[in-house]
N, C-alpha and C positions, 0 to 999 in steps of 0.2 A: 504494500500500500504506500502511495506517495504521501508524505507529510508536507502539505502546502503551507503550513503555518510557521515553519522555521524561518529565521532571518535569511539564511542561505539555503534555498531548496536544492536538494540533490536529485539527480535523475540517472541512477545507475543503468547501464546498458541492459542488464537483465530485466529490470522493470519496464524499460522502454520496449524491449522485445515482447514482453508479456502483454503490454497495452496494445502494441501493434497486432499481435496475434488475435487478441480479443476483438478488436475493431474489425479485423479482416474476417473473422468468423461471422460477425454480425452482418457485415455488408455483402458477403458472398451470395446472399439470397436475391440480390438485385433490387430489393425494395428501397424506397426513398426514406431516408432518416434526416431529421434535423440535428444540428449539433446538440441542442438542448436534450433531445431524446437519447442520444448516445451518452451524454454525461449523466443523465438521470439513471440510465441502465448501469453505467460503470460505478455509480454510488451505491447500488444495491449490495446487500451482504455477499451475494454471489453475482458478479465477480469481485466486488469489494476493492476496486482499484483506488477510488477516492473516498475521503471521509464524507459523512453526511452533510457537514457544513462547508463543503468545498466552494460553494458559491456565496458564502456568507459576507464577504467584503471584497472590495475592488482588487486587492492584491491576490487573494486566493482564487478569485474568479478568473483573473488574467492567467495565473499559473495553470489552472485546470484547462482553460481554453487553449493555452499555448501547447501544453503536452498532447492534447487530443489532436490539434492541428499538425503538430510535428509528426506524430505517428501516421496521420492520414496522408501527409505528403510523402512519407517514407513508403507507405503502402502503394501510393500511386506509382512511384518509381519502380517498386518491386513488380507490381502487376504489369506495368509497361514493359519491363525487361523480360518478363515471362510470357508476354503476349496473352495475358489472362483477361485483360479488359482495361477500360479507361475509367479511372475513379473521378467522377465529377465531384468537386469540392466547392460548395456554396453554403453560406450559413443556414439556409432553410432547405437545402437539398444536397445530401450526400448520397451518392448512388454509384454502384459498379455497373458500368455500361458494357455491352458486349464488345469484344475485340473485333476490329475491322482492319485488316491489313492495309486497305487502301488509305486509311486515315492515320496510320501509325507514324508517318513522318511528320504530319501536321501536329499530332499529339506530342511527339518528342520536341518539336519546335516550341509549342505552347509551354511545355514543361521547363525547357531551358530558359525561356524568356520571361517566366512568371516571377515577378518581384515578390509576390506573397509567398511563393514556394521557397525562394531564397531566404526570406525572412524567417519563416517557420522551420526550415531545415537547419538554421544556425542556432544550436542549443545555447549559445551565449546570450541570446535574447530572453531566455527563461529567467535570467537574473536581473531583469529590469526592476528598478526599485519602486517603492510605493508612490513617491512623488511623481515619477515619470508616468507610471500607470494611470494615476488620477488625471494627469495632464492630458494623456492620450484620450481618456474617456470624455473629458470636457471638450476636447477638440472634435471628437466624433459627434457629440450632441450639437455643437455650434455649427457643424457643417451640414447637418440634416436640414434640407431645404423644405420650406412650405410651398404650396402651389403659388402663392403670391410672390415669394422670393424667386421662384423659377420664372414666372412671367416677367418680373423686373429684369432678371439677368438676360433672358431672351430678348427683351426689348432693347437693352443696351447693345446687344449684338445685332439689332435690327431684324429679329426673327420672331415668329409666333409658333405656338404648338399647332399641329404636331411637328416637332423638329427632331430628326434623328441625330445620333451622336456624330455621324458623318457630316450632316448639314451644319451642325454647331462647329465642328472642327474646320470645315471649309470656310465658313463665314468668319470665324475668328482669324484665320490666316489672312484673309482678304483685308479685314479691318485693321489687323495688327500692322500690315504693310503700310496701309494708308496713314495710320495715326502714330507710327513709331517716332519717338523723339529725334532719332537721327534723320528723319525726313520732315522735321518741322512740327511734329505733333506734340501735344501737351503730355507731359509725363504723367500727370494725375489721371487723364483720360485713358492713356495706354495701360496704366496699372489697374484701373477699374475694369477694362476689357479683359485683361489677364485674369483678374480675380473672378469675374463672372464665368469665364471659360473654365477655370479650374473647378468652380463649384458645380457647374453643369456636367462636367465629365468625370466626377469622382466615382 
């Protein structure tokens, strides 16, 4: 069992392998699971990987989440190497999808270029301190857009809904070229365009 309450949490390879095996056994059925469902299952007496109060505060919640995601990304790499399937990893949808040889190179490319995968596969990030975790959580809430904020950001980019991510990207590039300070544009307007673009494409 992981003790997530210690000042310095440890993640011995044997425990990580156990967690990875448990997650793999659960996901092999091809059903869709949320991260929350997986964590709730892992907190049960059997398998008993996490303590009942693992989600009790910001730091233990982060550690629990990180360990699950770390092992899910390890599983993705393992199943990809074994051509066993493609593990879809999204907060509300973890699912083992069938292996398709035609998409294997695409999946490998996605895996290699996935910033989230790089983050979660680096065990050093497990040791993020409480202040940083709380800052991250505050940032996530601040970045969550309301429909009104989305409308305002789209208006700044001279767009309206429905606007795809590609539409937003294309329009941002066009406006950024036009309003870039090096081309005589105002710094504040250019920064506002950049901020709107970043919020819309998170």
